[in-house]
PAZAPA-4460 file (N, C-alpha, C; in steps of 0.05 Angstrom, whole numbers, plus 32768, in hexadecimal, padded with zeros to 4 digits):
% residues 223
    n_x    n_y    n_z   ca_x   ca_y   ca_z    c_x    c_y    c_z   seq   type   mol
   8032   84B5   7EEE   802E   84D2   7EF4   801A   84DD   7EE0     1      M     A
   8005   84E9   7EE9   7FF1   84F4   7ED7   7FFA   850F   7ECB     2      A     A
   7FF4   8513   7EB2   7FFB   852C   7EA5   7FE4   8540   7EA8     3      L     A
   7FEA   855A   7EAA   7FD5   856E   7EAC   7FC5   856F   7E92     4      P     A
   7FAD   857A   7E94   7F9C   857B   7E7C   7FA7   858D   7E67     5      E     A
   7FB7   85A2   7E6F   7FC0   85B5   7E5B   7FDA   85AC   7E4E     6      D     A
   7FE4   8593   7E55   7FFC   8589   7E48   7FF6   8581   7E2C     7      A     A
   8008   8585   7E1A   8004   857E   7DFE   8012   8563   7DF8     8      R     A
   8002   8550   7DED   800E   8536   7DE7   801E   8539   7DCD     9      A     A
   8032   8529   7DCC   8043   8528   7DB4   8044   850B   7DA9    10      A     A
   804A   8509   7D91   804C   84EE   7D85   8063   84DF   7D91    11      T     A
   805E   84C5   7D99   8073   84B6   7DA6   8089   84B0   7D92    12      A     A
   80A2   84B3   7D99   80B8   84AE   7D87   80BB   8491   7D81    13      P     A
   80C4   848B   7D6A   80CA   846F   7D62   80E7   846D   7D5D    14      R     A
   80F4   845C   7D6B   8111   8459   7D68   811C   8443   7D79    15      G     A
   8135   843D   7D76   8142   8427   7D84   8142   842C   7DA2    16      E     A
   8145   8444   7DAB   8146   844A   7DC8   812A   8445   7DD4    17      T     A
   8115   844D   7DC7   80FA   8449   7DD2   80F4   842B   7DD3    18      A     A
   80FB   841C   7DBF   80F6   83FF   7DBF   8106   83F1   7DD5    19      E     A
   811F   83F9   7DD9   812F   83ED   7DEF   8122   83F3   7E0A    20      R     A
   8118   840B   7E0D   810B   8411   7E26   80F2   83FF   7E2B    21      Y     A
   80E2   83FC   7E17   80CA   83EB   7E1B   80D1   83CE   7E1F    22      L     A
   80E5   83C4   7E11   80EE   83A8   7E15   80F9   83A4   7E31    23      E     A
   8108   83B7   7E3B   8113   83B5   7E56   80FC   83B5   7E6B    24      A     A
   80E8   83C6   7E66   80D2   83C7   7E79   80C2   83AD   7E79    25      A     A
   80BE   83A1   7E61   80AF   8388   7E60   80BF   8371   7E6D    26      R     A
   80D9   8371   7E69   80EA   835D   7E75   80E9   835D   7E94    27      A     A
   80E5   8374   7E9F   80E3   8377   7EBC   80C6   8375   7EC6    28      Q     A
   80B4   836F   7EB4   8097   836D   7EBA   808D   8387   7EC7    29      R     A
   8095   839D   7EBB   808D   83B7   7EC5   8076   83C1   7EB3    30      L     A
   8062   83CC   7EC1   804C   83D9   7EB2   8054   83F6   7EAD    31      E     A
   8058   83FC   7E94   8062   8417   7E8D   8053   8422   7E75    32      T     A
   8051   843B   7E74   8045   8449   7E5E   8054   8464   7E5B    33      R     A
   805E   8467   7E44   806D   8480   7E3E   805C   8493   7E2E    34      A     A
   8058   84AB   7E38   804A   84C0   7E2A   805D   84D7   7E24    35      E     A
   805B   84E0   7E0D   806D   84F6   7E04   805C   850F   7E00    36      Y     A
   8067   8525   7E0A   8058   853F   7E07   806C   8554   7DFC    37      V     A
   8060   8567   7DEE   8071   857D   7DE4   8070   8595   7DF7    38      S     A
   805B   8596   7E08   8059   85AC   7E1B   804D   85A1   7E35    39      D     A
   805C   85A5   7E4B   8053   859B   7E65   803C   85AB   7E71    40      L     A
   8036   85C2   7E66   8020   85D3   7E70   8026   85DC   7E8C    41      G     A
   8014   85D8   7E9E   8017   85E2   7EBA   8029   85D0   7ECB    42      S     A
   8032   85B9   7EC0   8043   85A7   7ECF   805F   85B2   7ED2    43      L     A
   8069   85B3   7EEA   8084   85BD   7EEF   8094   85A6   7EFC    44      T     A
   80AB   85A0   7EF1   80BC   858B   7EFB   80D1   8598   7F0D    45      L     A
   80D3   8590   7F25   80E7   859A   7F38   80F7   8583   7F43    46      T     A
   810A   858A   7F53   811B   8575   7F60   810C   8566   7F75    47      G     A
   80F4   8571   7F7E   80E5   8563   7F92   80D1   854F   7F87    48      D     A
   80D0   854D   7F6C   80BD   853B   7F60   80C2   851E   7F6A    49      T     A
   80AD   8511   7F73   80B0   84F7   7F7F   80B6   84E2   7F69    50      R     A
   80C6   84CF   7F70   80CD   84BA   7F5E   80B6   84A6   7F5B    51      R     A
   80B0   84A0   7F43   809A   848C   7F3F   80A6   8470   7F3F    52      I     A
   809D   8461   7F53   80A7   8446   7F56   809A   8433   7F42    53      E     A
   80AA   8423   7F35   809E   8410   7F21   808D   83FB   7F2F    54      P     A
   8078   83F3   7F23   8065   83DF   7F2D   806B   83C5   7F1F    55      V     A
   8074   83B1   7F2E   807A   8397   7F22   8060   8386   7F20    56      R     A
   805E   837A   7F0A   8046   8369   7F06   804A   834F   7F16    57      R     A
   8037   8348   7F26   803A   8330   7F36   8037   8317   7F25    58      R     A
   8048   8303   7F2E   8046   82E9   7F20   802C   82DB   7F28    59      D     A
   801B   82D5   7F16   8002   82C8   7F1D   8005   82AC   7F28    60      P     A
   801D   82A1   7F26   8021   8286   7F30   8015   8271   7F1D    61      G     A
   8014   8259   7F27   8009   8243   7F17   7FEB   8243   7F17    62      V     A
   7FE0   8243   7F00   7FC3   8242   7EFD   7FBA   8227   7EF4    63      K     A
   7FA6   821C   7F00   7F9B   8203   7EF8   7F84   8208   7EE4    64      L     A
   7F89   8200   7ECB   7F74   8202   7EB7   7F5E   81EF   7EBE    65      E     A
   7F47   81F3   7EB2   7F2F   81E3   7EB8   7F34   81C5   7EB8    66      G     A
   7F3F   81BA   7EA2   7F43   819D   7EA0   7F57   8192   7EB4    67      G     A
   7F6E   819F   7EB6   7F83   8196   7EC9   7F79   8197   7EE6    68      T     A
   7F6C   81AC   7EEE   7F62   81AE   7F09   7F4E   8198   7F10    69      G     A
   7F3D   8192   7EFD   7F29   817C   7F02   7F37   8162   7F05    70      T     A
   7F4B   815C   7EF5   7F59   8142   7EF7   7F67   8140   7F12    71      I     A
   7F74   8155   7F1B   7F82   8154   7F35   7F6E   814F   7F4C    72      I     A
   7F57   815D   7F4B   7F43   8159   7F60   7F39   813C   7F60    73      V     A
   7F35   8130   7F48   7F2C   8114   7F47   7F41   8102   7F52    74      V     A
   7F5A   8106   7F4C   7F70   80F5   7F56   7F72   80F6   7F74    75      L     A
   7F6F   810E   7F7F   7F70   8111   7F9C   7F59   8102   7FA9    76      V     A
   7F41   8104   7F9E   7F2A   80F6   7FA9   7F2D   80D8   7FA7    77      L     A
   7F39   80CE   7F91   7F3E   80B1   7F8E   7F52   80A8   7FA3    78      L     A
   7F67   80B8   7FA8   7F7B   80B0   7FBC   7F6E   80AF   7FD8    79      A     A
   7F5D   80C2   7FDE   7F4F   80C1   7FF8   7F3D   80A9   7FFB    80      L     A
   7F2F   80A2   7FE5   7F1E   808B   7FE5   7F2D   8071   7FEA    81      L     A
   7F44   806F   7FDC   7F55   8057   7FE0   7F5F   8055   7FFC    82      L     A
   7F67   806B   8008   7F70   806B   8024   7F5A   8062   8037    83      L     A
   7F42   806C   8031   7F2B   8064   8042   7F25   8046   8040    84      F     A
   7F26   803C   8027   7F20   8020   8023   7F36   800E   8030    85      L     A
   7F4F   8019   8030   7F65   8009   803A   7F65   8009   8059    86      R     A
   7F60   8020   8065   7F63   8023   8082   7F49   8028   8091    87      F     A
   7F35   8031   8083   7F1C   8037   8090   7F0B   801E   8094    88      G     A
   7EF8   8020   80A7   7EE6   800A   80AD   7EF6   7FF1   80B4    89      G     A
   7EEE   7FDB   80A8   7EFB   7FC1   80AE   7F15   7FBE   809E    90      T     A
   7F17   7FCE   8089   7F30   7FCB   8078   7F31   7FB1   8069    91      G     A
   7F1B   7FA4   8064   7F1C   7F8A   8057   7F1B   7F8C   8039    92      T     A
   7F12   7FA2   802E   7F0F   7FA3   8011   7F2A   7FA1   8003    93      I     A
   7F3E   7FAF   800D   7F58   7FAE   8001   7F6D   7FA0   8012    94      L     A
   7F63   7F8E   8023   7F76   7F80   8035   7F87   7F6D   8025    95      S     A
   7F9F   7F68   802D   7FB1   7F57   801E   7FAB   7F3A   8022    96      R     A
   7FB7   7F2A   8011   7FB3   7F0D   8013   7FBD   7F03   802F    97      A     A
   7FB1   7EED   8038   7FB8   7EE4   8053   7FD6   7EE1   8057    98      P     A
   7FE0   7EED   806D   7FFD   7EEB   8073   8001   7EF0   8090    99      K     A
   8013   7EE2   809B   801F   7EE5   80B6   800E   7EEF   80CD   100      E     A
   8015   7EE6   80E3   800E   7EF3   80FD   8028   7EF0   810D   101      K     A
   8039   7F03   810A   8054   7F00   8113   8056   7EF6   8130   102      D     A
   8061   7EDE   8133   8065   7ED3   814D   804C   7EC8   815A   103      G     A
   8036   7EC7   814C   801D   7EBD   8157   8014   7EA3   8149   104      K     A
   8003   7E93   8157   7FF9   7E7B   814B   7FE5   7E82   8135   105      T     A
   7FE7   7E74   811E   7FD6   7E79   8108   7FBA   7E6E   810D   106      I     A
   7FA5   7E7D   8106   7F8A   7E73   810A   7F84   7E5D   80F5   107      D     A
   7F75   7E49   80FE   7F6E   7E33   80EC   7F55   7E3A   80DC   108      A     A
   7F53   7E32   80C3   7F3A   7E36   80B4   7F22   7E29   80C2   109      P     A
   7F0B   7E34   80BD   7EF3   7E2C   80CC   7EED   7E0E   80C9   110      E     A
   7EF0   7E04   80B1   7EE8   7DE8   80AB   7EFA   7DD4   80BA   111      S     A
   7F11   7DDD   80C4   7F24   7DCA   80D1   7F1A   7DC4   80EE   112      W     A
   7F09   7DD5   80F9   7EFE   7DD1   8113   7F14   7DCE   8129   113      K     A
   7F27   7DE0   8128   7F3C   7DE1   813C   7F3A   7DFC   814B   114      I     A
   7F32   7DFA   8164   7F2F   7E13   8174   7F4A   7E1C   817F   115      D     A
   7F4A   7E33   818C   7F63   7E3E   8197   7F70   7E2C   81AB   116      A     A
   7F60   7E1F   81BC   7F6C   7E0D   81D0   7F7A   7DF5   81C3   117      D     A
   7F6D   7DEA   81AF   7F7A   7DD3   81A2   7F92   7DDB   8193   118      E     A
   7F91   7DF2   8186   7FA8   7DFC   8177   7FC0   7E01   8189   119      A     A
   7FBB   7E07   81A2   7FD0   7E0C   81B5   7FDC   7DF3   81C2   120      A     A
   7FD1   7DDB   81BB   7FDB   7DC2   81C6   7FF8   7DBE   81C0   121      T     A
   8008   7DB7   81D3   8025   7DB3   81CE   8029   7D9A   81BE   122      D     A
   8041   7D98   81B2   8047   7D82   819F   8044   7D67   81AC   123      Q     A
   804F   7D63   81C3   804F   7D48   81CF   8032   7D40   81D6   124      Q     A
   8022   7D52   81E1   8007   7D4B   81E7   7FF7   7D45   81CE   125      S     A
   7FFB   7D54   81B9   7FEC   7D50   81A0   7FF3   7D34   8194   126      L     A
   800D   7D2E   8193   8015   7D14   8188   800A   7CFD   8199   127      L     A
   8009   7D00   81B3   7FFD   7CEB   81C4   7FDF   7CE8   81BE   128      A     A
   7FD1   7CFE   81BA   7FB5   7CFD   81B4   7FB0   7CEF   8199   129      Q     A
   7FC1   7CF5   8186   7FBE   7CE9   816B   7FC3   7CCB   816C   130      L     A
   7FD7   7CC3   817B   7FDC   7CA6   817D   7FC5   7C97   818B   131      R     A
   7FB7   7CA5   819C   7FA1   7C99   81AB   7F87   7C98   819B   132      A     A
   7F85   7CA6   8185   7F6D   7CA6   8175   7F68   7C8B   8168   133      M     A
   7F50   7C80   816A   7F4A   7C66   815D   7F49   7C68   813E   134      P     A
   7F41   7C7E   8134   7F3F   7C82   8117   7F58   7C90   810D   135      D     A
   7F6A   7C80   8100   7F83   7C8B   80F8   7F80   7C9E   80E0   136      R     A
   7F6C   7C99   80D0   7F67   7CAC   80B9   7F61   7CC7   80C4   137      R     A
   7F4F   7CC8   80D8   7F48   7CE2   80E4   7F60   7CED   80F3   138      A     A
   7F71   7CDC   80FE   7F89   7CE6   810C   7F9D   7CF3   80F8   139      A     A
   7F9F   7CE7   80E1   7FB1   7CF2   80CC   7FA7   7D0E   80C3   140      L     A
   7F8D   7D10   80BF   7F82   7D2A   80B7   7F87   7D3F   80CD   141      V     A
   7F83   7D37   80E6   7F87   7D4A   80FC   7FA5   7D51   80FE   142      R     A
   7FB6   7D3E   80FA   7FD3   7D44   80FA   7FDA   7D57   80E3   143      L     A
   7FCF   7D53   80CC   7FD4   7D64   80B5   7FCC   7D81   80BB   144      L     A
   7FB5   7D85   80C7   7FAB   7DA0   80CD   7FBD   7DAE   80E1   145      R     A
   7FC5   7DA0   80F5   7FD7   7DAC   8109   7FF2   7DB2   80FE   146      H     A
   7FFC   7DA0   80ED   8016   7DA5   80E0   8015   7DBD   80CD   147      V     A
   7FFE   7DC0   80BF   7FFB   7DD7   80AE   7FFB   7DF1   80BE   148      L     A
   7FEE   7DF0   80D5   7FED   7E08   80E6   8009   7E0F   80F0   149      L     A
   8018   7DFA   80F8   8034   7DFE   8101   8045   7E09   80EB   150      A     A
   8041   7DFF   80D2   8050   7E09   80BB   8049   7E26   80B5   151      A     A
   802F   7E2D   80B7   8027   7E48   80B3   8034   7E5B   80C7   152      G     A
   8035   7E52   80E0   8042   7E62   80F5   8060   7E65   80EF   153      T     A
   806D   7E50   80E8   808A   7E51   80E2   8090   7E62   80CA   154      A     A
   807F   7E62   80B6   8084   7E71   809D   8076   7E8C   809E   155      C     A
   8068   7E93   80B4   8059   7EAC   80B5   8045   7EAE   809E   156      E     A
   8036   7E99   8099   8022   7E98   8084   8007   7E92   8090   157      T     A
   7FF5   7EA5   808C   7FDA   7EA2   8097   7FC8   7E95   8083   158      R     A
   7FB5   7E85   808C   7FA2   7E77   807A   7F87   7E86   807A   159      F     A
   7F79   7E82   8063   7F5E   7E8D   8061   7F4A   7E7C   8071   160      A     A
   7F34   7E87   807A   7F21   7E79   808B   7F14   7E61   807C   161      R     A
   7F13   7E63   8061   7F06   7E4E   8052   7F1A   7E3A   8045   162      S     A
   7F34   7E3C   804C   7F48   7E2B   803F   7F43   7E0E   8045   163      D     A
   7F48   7DFD   8031   7F4A   7DE0   8036   7F68   7DDB   803D   164      T     A
   7F6D   7DC2   8044   7F89   7DBB   804C   7F9C   7DC0   8034   165      E     A
   7F93   7DB8   801C   7FA5   7DBC   8005   7FA8   7DD9   7FFE   166      R     A
   7F93   7DE9   8001   7F96   7E06   7FFB   7FA8   7E13   800F   167      E     A
   7FA7   7E0B   8028   7FB9   7E15   803D   7FD6   7E0E   8036   168      A     A
   7FDA   7DF5   802E   7FF4   7DEB   8026   7FFF   7DFC   800F   169      F     A
   7FEE   7E03   7FFC   7FF7   7E13   7FE5   8000   7E2F   7FEC   170      A     A
   7FF7   7E39   8003   7FFF   7E54   800C   801B   7E55   8017   171      R     A
   8025   7E3F   801F   8040   7E3F   802C   8055   7E45   8017   172      L     A
   806C   7E51   801F   8081   7E57   800C   808B   7E3E   7FFD   173      P     A
   808F   7E41   7FE3   8097   7E2A   7FD3   80B3   7E20   7FDA   174      G     A
   80C4   7E32   7FE5   80DF   7E2A   7FEB   80E3   7E23   8009   175      D     A
   80CD   7E1F   8017   80D0   7E18   8033   80DD   7DFD   8037   176      W     A
   80EF   7DFB   804A   8100   7DE4   804D   80F0   7DCA   8052   177      K     A
   80DA   7DCC   8061   80CA   7DB4   8068   80B1   7DB1   8057   178      Y     A
   80B0   7DBE   8041   8098   7DBC   8030   8094   7DA0   8026   179      R     A
   80AA   7D92   801E   80A9   7D77   8015   809E   7D64   802B   180      G     A
   80A8   7D67   8043   809F   7D57   8059   8081   7D5B   805E   181      T     A
   8078   7D74   805D   805B   7D7A   8061   804B   7D6E   804A   182      L     A
   8056   7D6E   8032   8048   7D63   801B   8044   7D45   801E   183      A     A
   8057   7D37   802B   8053   7D1A   8030   803D   7D15   8043   184      D     A
   803B   7D26   8058   8025   7D23   806C   800A   7D29   805E   185      I     A
   800A   7D3E   804E   7FF1   7D45   803F   7FE8   7D2E   802D   186      L     A
   7FFA   7D22   801F   7FF3   7D0C   800D   7FE9   7CF4   801C   187      K     A
   7FF6   7CED   8033   7FED   7CD6   8043   7FD2   7CDB   804E   188      A     A
   7FCC   7CF3   8058   7FB2   7CFA   8063   7F9C   7CF9   804E   189      A     A
   7FA2   7D03   8036   7F8E   7D04   8021   7F88   7CE7   8017   190      E     A
   7F9D   7CD7   8014   7F98   7CBB   800C   7F87   7CAB   8020   191      L     A
   7F8C   7CB1   803A   7F7D   7CA3   804F   7F61   7CAE   8051   192      A     A
   7F5E   7CC9   8050   7F44   7CD5   8055   7F31   7CD3   803D   193      H     A
   7F3D   7CDA   8025   7F2C   7CDB   800D   7F2F   7CC1   7FFD   194      Y     A
   7F46   7CB5   7FFE   7F4A   7C9D   7FEE   7F43   7C83   7FFC   195      G     A
   7F3E   7C85   8016   7F37   7C6D   8025   7F4E   7C5A   802A   196      G     A
   7F67   7C62   8027   7F7E   7C51   802B   7F82   7C4B   8049   197      R     A
   7F88   7C33   804E   7F8E   7C2B   806A   7FA8   7C37   8073   198      E     A
   7FA9   7C3F   808D   7FC1   7C4B   8098   7FD0   7C36   80A8   199      V     A
   7FE8   7C2F   809E   7FF8   7C1B   80AB   8005   7C26   80C4   200      S     A
   800F   7C15   80D6   801D   7C1E   80EE   8036   7C2E   80E6   201      D     A
   8045   7C23   80D4   805E   7C31   80CC   8057   7C4C   80BF   202      D     A
   8044   7C4C   80AD   803C   7C65   80A0   8032   7C7A   80B4   203      G     A
   8023   7C71   80C7   8019   7C83   80DB   802F   7C8F   80EC   204      F     A
   8042   7C7E   80F5   8058   7C88   8105   806B   7C9A   80F5   205      E     A
   806E   7C94   80DC   807F   7CA5   80CB   8072   7CC1   80C8   206      E     A
   8057   7CC2   80C5   804A   7CDC   80C2   804C   7CEB   80DD   207      A     A
   8049   7CDE   80F3   804C   7CEB   810D   8068   7CF6   8111   208      L     A
   807C   7CE7   8108   8098   7CEF   810B   809D   7D08   80FA   209      S     A
   8093   7D07   80E1   8096   7D1E   80CF   8087   7D37   80DA   210      Q     A
   8070   7D32   80E5   8060   7D48   80F0   806D   7D54   8108   211      G     A
   807A   7D44   8119   8087   7D4E   8131   809C   7D63   812A   212      A     A
   80AB   7D5F   8114   80BF   7D72   810C   80B3   7D8E   8106   213      T     A
   809D   7D8E   80F7   8091   7DA7   80F0   8082   7DB4   8108   214      I     A
   8077   7DA3   8119   8069   7DAD   8131   807D   7DBC   8143   215      L     A
   8095   7DB2   8144   80AA   7DBF   8155   80B1   7DDA   8149   216      R     A
   80B1   7DDC   812F   80B7   7DF7   8122   80A2   7E0B   812A   217      L     A
   8089   7E02   8129   8073   7E14   8131   8075   7E1D   814D   218      G     A
   807C   7E0B   815F   807E   7E12   817C   8095   7E25   8180   219      E     A
   80AC   7E20   8172   80C3   7E32   8175   80BC   7E4E   816C   220      M     A
   80AD   7E50   8156   80A6   7E6B   814B   8092   7E78   815E   221      R     A
   807F   7E69   8168   806B   7E74   817A   8077   7E7C   8194   222      H     A
   808A   7E6D   819D   8097   7E74   81B7   80AA   7E8C   81B4   223      G     A
***
């Protein structure tokens, strides 16, 4: 409320009551100013005088200072970039290590030269073809590759396109039940292919028998 020009100002009192008043006003976040006059001049106070409503100071809320605001903006941009790299485009930059194709036949690495039709060959037909091959060393290598594919399907483990047979074998779970059987086939194929060892009739039949067990697991998983 504005005072008239002819009102006479008085010295503000100093005392416990005045201090309590100011403290209470500050606690309520009220903007207040007390003026004391000795003469109201032309001002007349009546019962109709309107009540002056206190004005509450608005809470400014949380303010981001310069450094903090910049850091938050940078973090948001980094998060958006990571999401784009993970899901945008081909998604290959942050793609996970080779794993599973749930219920589907695992693709063979390029160097194995096994196309989709050959990979889909059933167990009995494949074993018959291997027995008919004149080069048993090549037959063992072909058996190893098909057995690795069957193991990958059974374990839901996908191979990289550039994997060798041994690298593919290393991707399989270490606690897989038939890992030891597969290791025997891998060793026999490597000794025959790289070491030049002759493949005996018994050794060849044993490898086929071991391979048949794993091939069945792959067919069961695929089916």
